[in-house]
N, C-alpha and C positions, 0 to 999 in steps of 0.2 A: 259315506259314511253309515255305518251299519251303529243303531240302537236297539239293546238289549234291556229287558227287565230280570235281575236278579233276584233273589232273595238269600238270607244269609245263610253263609255254609258252601253255597250254590257258584262254580266256580264257571269261568270262560277261557274254552281250549284256541290259543292262537298257533297255528301249525302244529308239530309236531311237540314241541320241546317247552311250548311258553303254557304255564297258567296262570288264570289271576282266577283268586277267590274273594270271594264278600265274606270280610269279616265281622264286620259292625257296621250296622247303620243306624244314625242317631240324625237330628235334627241340623246338629251344626255340618255333617260331612258323612260320607263312608269311607270306613279304612278297608284297602284292600292288602291280599297277600300277593305279591308277583314272584312267582318260581321260574326263574331262567336259569339259560347256559352263562357260567359268567363272562364270555367274549360279548356280550348283547347289555350295552349302556341303559340304563333307566334312570331318568331324571324328569323330575319336576319341570315343567311346562314352565314355569315362570322363573326357573334359575337358568334354564337354557337362554330365555330373553333373555334376563340379566347379561348372562356370558357375550351373548350375540353383542350387546349393547356396548357393554365393556370392551370389545375389541373393534370395533365401529369405533368407539372412543379414541383411540391409542392410532388408530391411520389419520395421518392429515390428511385434509381432501388437498388436490393435486394447485387448486388455482391459491388456496394458503401461501402451502412452498415457494410456487411462483412468485407470490407477492414479497414474501420474503427474502427470497432471491433477488430482487428488484431491489428493495429497500437495501439491500446486504452490499448491491454492486455499485448502486450511489452511493453509500455513506463512503467505499474503497474509496471510490472513484475521486469523492470530496478529500479524503483523507490524504492520497498521495497527492492530489493538488496543493495541500496544504504543505506538505512536506518540500515537495519542487519551489515552492515561493521562498521557503526557511533557506 
């Protein structure tokens, strides 16, 4: 990790086509201007983490799926047995 000190209106260059400029420094945070090509995605870290969490929540874990299959199969067998008895 590279740590730099910059003042208002100073910039950091990343490669040949990304420029980060300090717009404002205040006690509650820093405002940045990021100039980058449109094909480069720029996202706040907390939004990226939330997106990953949401994707994980949508994907069931394999043990839960297997348990559901087992219960479903057992209920189906019980239902088939009841139908045969009638």
